[in-house]
C-alpha positions in Angstrom: -41.1 58.2 -8.8 -38.3 58.7 -6.5 -38.2 62.1 -4.4 -34.5 61.7 -3.1 -31.2 60.6 -4.5 -31.1 57.9 -1.7 -34.3 56.4 -2.8 -33.2 56.4 -6.5 -29.6 54.7 -5.4 -31.4 52.3 -3.2 -33.5 51.4 -6.0 -30.7 50.8 -8.3 -28.6 48.7 -5.8 -31.7 46.4 -4.8 -31.3 45.3 -8.5 -28.5 43.4 -7.7 -30.6 40.7 -6.4 -31.3 39.7 -10.0 -27.6 39.3 -10.3 -26.1 38.8 -13.9 -28.3 38.0 -16.9 -26.5 38.0 -20.1 -28.2 39.2 -23.2 -29.1 42.4 -25.1 -32.7 42.3 -25.9 -33.7 44.2 -22.3 -31.4 47.0 -23.4 -32.4 46.8 -27.2 -35.9 47.3 -25.5 -35.3 49.9 -23.5 -33.3 51.8 -26.1 -36.3 51.7 -28.4 -38.3 53.2 -26.1 -36.1 55.7 -25.4 -35.4 56.5 -28.9 -32.2 55.1 -29.6 -29.9 57.1 -27.6 -27.0 54.8 -28.3 -27.2 55.7 -32.2 -26.9 59.5 -31.0 -23.1 59.7 -29.6 -19.5 59.0 -30.9 -18.0 56.1 -28.8 -15.3 53.7 -28.2 -15.5 50.9 -26.7 -13.2 48.9 -24.5 -13.2 45.5 -23.2 -11.2 43.2 -21.4 -10.0 41.6 -18.3 -7.4 43.9 -16.7 -6.8 47.3 -17.6 -10.1 48.6 -19.1 -10.6 51.9 -16.8 -7.2 52.5 -17.1 -7.2 52.4 -20.9 -10.5 54.6 -20.7 -8.3 57.2 -18.6 -5.6 57.3 -20.7 -7.4 57.7 -23.8 -10.3 60.1 -22.0 -7.3 62.3 -20.7 -5.8 62.4 -24.3 -8.6 63.7 -25.7 -9.4 66.1 -22.7 -5.6 67.5 -23.5 -7.0 68.0 -27.0 -10.0 70.2 -26.1 -12.7 68.1 -26.1 -15.6 67.0 -23.6 -15.1 63.6 -23.1 -18.0 61.1 -21.5 -17.0 58.0 -19.3 -19.1 55.1 -18.3 -16.8 52.7 -16.0 -17.3 50.5 -13.2 -17.2 49.9 -10.4 -16.6 52.9 -8.7 -13.9 53.7 -6.4 -14.9 56.8 -4.5 -18.6 57.5 -5.3 -21.3 55.8 -7.4 -22.2 58.7 -9.8 -18.6 58.7 -11.0 -19.5 55.2 -13.0 -21.1 58.3 -15.4 -18.5 61.1 -15.7 -17.7 64.3 -18.1 -14.1 64.9 -18.1 -13.6 62.6 -15.2 -16.2 64.8 -13.1 -19.3 62.5 -11.9 -22.3 63.6 -12.9 -24.6 65.4 -9.8 -26.6 63.7 -7.4 -29.5 65.5 -9.2 -28.8 64.3 -12.9 -28.8 61.1 -11.4 -32.0 61.3 -9.5 -33.6 62.4 -12.7 -32.0 59.5 -14.8 -33.2 56.8 -12.3 -37.1 58.8 -12.7 -36.4 58.2 -16.6 -35.3 54.5 -16.5 -37.5 53.3 -13.7 -40.9 53.4 -15.3 -39.5 51.4 -18.2 -37.9 48.6 -15.3 -41.0 48.1 -14.0 -42.7 48.0 -17.5 -40.1 45.2 -18.8 -40.4 43.3 -15.4 -44.0 42.0 -16.9 -42.7 41.1 -19.9 -41.3 37.6 -20.9 -37.9 39.2 -20.8 -38.0 40.0 -17.2 -36.6 43.1 -15.3 -33.3 44.9 -15.9 -30.3 43.9 -13.6 -28.3 46.9 -11.8 -25.8 47.2 -14.4 -28.4 47.2 -17.2 -30.3 50.1 -15.5 -27.2 52.0 -15.1 -26.0 51.6 -18.9 -29.7 52.7 -19.8 -29.1 55.4 -17.9 -25.5 56.5 -19.2 -27.2 56.4 -22.6 -30.0 58.3 -22.0 -27.5 61.0 -20.4 -24.9 61.2 -22.9 -27.4 61.5 -25.9 -30.0 64.1 -24.1 -28.1 65.9 -21.5 -24.8 66.5 -21.9 -22.7 68.6 -24.7 -20.3 65.8 -24.9 -17.9 65.1 -27.9 -17.2 61.6 -27.5 -18.1 58.5 -25.0 -15.8 56.0 -23.7 -17.5 53.1 -22.6 -16.0 50.1 -20.6 -17.5 46.6 -21.0 -18.9 45.4 -17.4 -18.3 41.8 -18.0 -17.7 39.8 -21.2 -18.4 41.6 -24.5 -20.7 40.0 -26.6 -24.0 39.9 -24.4 -22.6 43.1 -22.4 -25.2 45.6 -21.8 -22.9 48.0 -23.6 -22.4 45.7 -26.6 -25.4 47.9 -28.6 -22.7 50.2 -29.6 -21.4 50.9 -33.2 -18.1 52.6 -32.0 -15.4 54.2 -34.2 -13.1 52.0 -32.9 -12.7 49.0 -30.4 -10.3 48.2 -27.3 -9.5 45.1 -26.0 -7.0 44.9 -23.4 -5.3 41.7 -21.5 -7.1 38.7 -21.2 -6.8 36.2 -18.4 -9.2 33.8 -16.6 -11.7 35.6 -14.9 -15.1 35.0 -14.4 -14.8 31.5 -15.8 -18.5 30.5 -14.5 -19.9 32.8 -17.3 -17.3 33.5 -19.4 -15.9 30.3 -20.3 -12.5 27.8 -18.8 -10.4 28.7 -21.8 -8.6 31.7 -22.6 -10.1 30.8 -26.0 -13.6 30.9 -24.7 -13.1 34.1 -22.6 -11.4 35.8 -25.7 -14.4 34.9 -28.0 -16.8 36.5 -25.3 -14.5 39.6 -25.2 -14.0 39.4 -29.4 -17.8 40.0 -29.0 -17.2 43.7 -29.2 -15.7 44.0 -32.7 -17.9 45.6 -34.9 -17.4 45.3 -38.9 -15.4 47.2 -40.7 -14.5 49.0 -37.3 -11.0 48.9 -36.1 -9.8 47.0 -32.9 -6.7 47.4 -30.7 -5.4 45.0 -28.3 -2.8 43.8 -26.1 -3.9 40.2 -25.6 -0.4 38.1 -25.3 -1.8 34.8 -25.0 -1.2 33.0 -28.3 -4.8 30.9 -28.4 -6.9 34.0 -27.2 -5.5 36.3 -29.5 -5.7 34.2 -32.2 -9.7 34.1 -31.6 -9.5 37.8 -31.6 -7.8 37.8 -35.1 -10.4 35.0 -36.6 -12.9 37.1 -35.3 -11.6 40.5 -36.5 -11.4 38.8 -40.2 -15.0 37.7 -40.1 -16.1 41.0 -39.4 -13.4 43.1 -41.7 -11.9 44.7 -38.9 -8.5 46.0 -39.0 -6.7 44.8 -36.0 -3.7 46.5 -34.4 -1.7 44.3 -31.9 0.7 44.9 -29.1 4.1 43.5 -30.6 3.0 43.6 -34.4 1.3 46.8 -35.4 2.8 48.6 -32.4 5.3 48.0 -29.9 7.0 49.0 -26.5 10.6 49.6 -26.0 13.1 51.3 -23.5 10.7 50.9 -20.8 12.0 52.6 -17.1 10.3 52.6 -13.7 10.0 56.0 -12.6 9.7 57.1 -9.0 6.3 58.1 -9.7 5.1 56.4 -13.0 6.7 55.1 -16.0 8.7 56.0 -19.3 8.3 54.4 -22.6 9.0 54.8 -26.0 5.8 53.5 -28.5 6.8 52.4 -31.9 3.6 52.6 -34.4 3.1 51.6 -38.2 3.7 55.6 -38.8 5.7 57.0 -35.9 8.2 56.7 -32.7 6.8 58.4 -30.1 10.1 58.5 -27.5 10.2 59.1 -23.7 6.4 59.2 -22.8 5.5 59.4 -19.5 2.5 58.1 -17.5 1.8 58.8 -13.7 0.3 55.0 -13.2 2.6 52.6 -12.0 3.6 49.4 -13.4 4.8 47.7 -16.9 1.3 46.6 -17.6 0.1 50.2 -17.4 2.7 51.0 -20.5 0.8 48.5 -22.5 -2.9 50.3 -21.8 -1.2 53.5 -22.6 -0.1 52.2 -25.9 -3.7 50.6 -26.8 -5.0 54.3 -25.8 -2.5 56.4 -27.9 -2.7 54.2 -31.1 -6.7 54.6 -30.6 -6.0 58.3 -30.5 -3.9 58.3 -33.4 -6.6 56.4 -35.2 -9.2 58.7 -34.6 -6.9 62.0 -35.9 -5.7 59.9 -39.1 -9.2 59.2 -40.0 -10.0 63.0 -39.7 -12.5 62.4 -36.5 -10.8 64.4 -34.0 -8.0 66.3 -34.2 -4.9 64.8 -31.7 -1.5 66.1 -31.5 1.4 64.6 -30.1 1.9 66.9 -27.8 -1.4 66.3 -26.8 -1.1 62.7 -26.2 2.3 63.6 -24.2 0.1 65.8 -21.7 -3.0 63.2 -21.8 -0.6 60.5 -20.9 1.2 62.3 -18.1 -2.1 63.9 -16.6 -4.2 60.4 -16.9 -5.2 59.3 -13.5 -7.4 56.6 -12.2 -7.8 55.6 -8.6 -7.3 52.4 -6.9 -4.4 51.2 -9.1 -1.4 51.0 -7.2 -2.4 54.1 -5.7 0.1 55.6 -2.7 -2.5 56.6 -0.3 0.6 57.9 2.1 4.1 58.0 2.1 5.2 58.0 5.5 3.8 55.5 6.5 3.7 53.8 3.1 0.3 52.6 2.5 -0.6 51.4 -1.1 -4.1 50.0 -2.3 -4.7 48.2 -5.5 -7.6 46.9 -7.0 -6.3 43.1 -7.7 -9.0 41.3 -8.3 -8.0 38.1 -10.1 -4.7 36.2 -11.0 -3.6 38.6 -13.6 -4.1 41.8 -11.7 -2.3 40.0 -8.6 0.7 38.7 -11.0 1.0 42.5 -11.8 0.9 43.7 -8.4 3.3 41.0 -6.8 5.8 41.7 -9.4 5.7 45.9 -8.9 6.1 45.2 -5.1 8.7 42.8 -5.6 10.7 45.6 -8.3 10.1 48.5 -6.6 10.0 47.7 -2.8 12.8 44.8 -2.5 14.0 45.5 1.2 10.4 46.4 2.9 8.3 44.1 4.9 4.9 43.7 3.3 2.1 43.8 4.9 -0.7 42.6 2.7 -4.8 43.1 3.6 -6.6 41.2 1.2 -10.4 40.6 0.4 -12.2 38.9 -2.5 -15.1 37.9 -3.7 -16.3 34.3 -3.5 -17.0 33.6 -6.9 -13.3 34.4 -8.1 -10.6 31.7 -8.5 -8.6 32.8 -5.0 -6.1 29.8 -4.7 -3.5 31.2 -7.1 -3.9 34.7 -6.0 -3.8 34.0 -2.9 -0.6 31.7 -3.4 1.2 34.4 -5.0 0.5 37.0 -2.2 1.9 34.8 0.3 5.1 34.5 -1.1 6.1 38.4 -1.0 4.0 39.1 2.2 5.7 39.4 5.3 2.5 39.3 6.8 -1.0 38.6 5.7 -4.6 39.2 6.8 -7.9 38.6 5.3 -11.2 40.1 5.7 -14.3 39.9 4.9 -16.6 43.4 4.1 -20.5 44.1 3.5 -21.1 42.9 -0.3 -23.4 40.2 -1.3 -20.5 37.9 -3.2 -17.7 38.9 -0.4 -15.8 36.0 0.8 -15.2 35.0 4.2 -12.0 35.9 6.1 -11.7 32.7 7.5 -12.3 30.7 4.0 -9.3 32.6 2.7 -7.7 32.2 5.7 -7.8 28.5 4.9 -6.5 28.7 1.5 -3.1 30.6 2.6 -0.2 28.8 2.9 1.3 31.5 5.1 3.4 31.1 8.2 1.9 34.7 9.4 -1.7 35.0 8.6 -4.9 35.9 10.4 -8.4 36.5 9.7 -10.3 39.6 11.0 -13.7 40.6 11.1 -13.4 44.3 11.7 -11.6 45.6 8.7 -11.9 49.2 9.9 -10.3 49.3 13.3 -7.4 46.5 12.4 -6.3 49.0 9.5 -6.3 52.1 11.7 -4.4 50.1 14.4 -1.9 48.5 11.6 -1.4 51.6 9.9 -0.5 53.6 13.3 1.8 51.6 14.6 3.4 50.5 11.4 7.3 50.2 11.6 9.7 52.4 9.1 10.3 49.1 7.3 7.1 48.0 6.3 4.4 49.1 4.2 0.9 48.2 4.1 -0.5 47.2 0.7 -4.6 46.8 0.3 -5.6 44.6 -2.3 -8.2 42.3 -3.6 -11.7 43.2 -4.8 -12.6 46.6 -6.3 -15.6 46.9 -4.3 -13.3 46.3 -1.1 -10.9 48.9 -2.2 -14.1 51.7 -3.2 -15.0 51.3 0.7 -11.1 51.1 2.0 -10.2 54.2 0.0 -12.3 57.0 1.6 -11.7 55.4 5.3 -8.3 55.7 4.8 -8.3 59.0 3.2 -10.4 60.7 6.2 -8.0 59.0 9.0 -4.5 59.8 7.1 -5.9 63.2 6.6 -6.8 63.8 10.4 -4.0 62.1 11.4 -2.2 64.8 9.4 0.5 61.8 7.9 2.0 63.3 4.7 -0.1 62.3 1.5 
């Protein structure tokens, strides 16, 4: 048994050695031993390639504005590990995580001796979340974010009130498939019998797969640009404004603080799901709560401005679709700035398209490595880039501080790539920016 939070966290992280093992049997085994906590909570399940965390946050914020206590399970973390299991946006305490680890550890050890093998890091954390929300927390509803894929993701033992599938892109192709259709099939695995699914998938082939899977399970489907649509989009200084048209009503001049047109789609998904929960009498959610919730929603590491002077932005654009959205937003909002990009990525990603797009808008692009098992080497990233002004740096911490300290007023620094990298960068930079008394 663990006696300290540090010991528990080290044990959880050590399970990264087991890698990714898709399948539900280990989760089902642990849940059975725990008394099936996943059946004791009301849930919404959110999958997709990009936008899952933002959609979780929009829906959570709407439910909170309606007076409910909302649990969330998300990954990866940006500021602290505990935030993966949160209530009303507040991470569980170190003491609570320690207690949960001591509940799951004996099960993990026992499972290790079976033919199923030991649970992965993500499976352990998922089991901890189910146990926590079912037994240790007075939550009204829990929003679960899929870790990888959907069909064989450890969260997919749920039978939610509703499922949401955000946009789909070519990510994790070594596990999920090489085409949009193959990946969509895996994502559509979270659709349950007679349970509505809300989706912002735009790729025709991928959307057809989701429609087919919904039909097979008699699941009502609500699609962007079909059953609901966005109009009158306007970029604000700190966010976006838009009008949402659903089958039952029009909501004009909705505002969000998260930047990027793609965030209006994530917000629209959350609003549709919230309206469904209200219409079915499962929760009481007013139009004003929707407006208030959207406006308050905040999710770190997504086009987040850490400093205005100098201008420093972090964004977890970790795949081609994420980089496309980032490039579009930077080009639209800052056409006259010299953009200095700092990029780190995981080596199992499709990097050539991502880097090519960043090359086009970067006045200078710097590649860095970071301490993570699957992190790409900075020199390898450098070789992919075709930029005329590029470099590779070993020590990103000292480089970033020097770069920000010497930045010209017409320049900006954008740190992007892996969310694991962003989770290391943000606390480091925030501490520096605060000490330097730069305006945040």
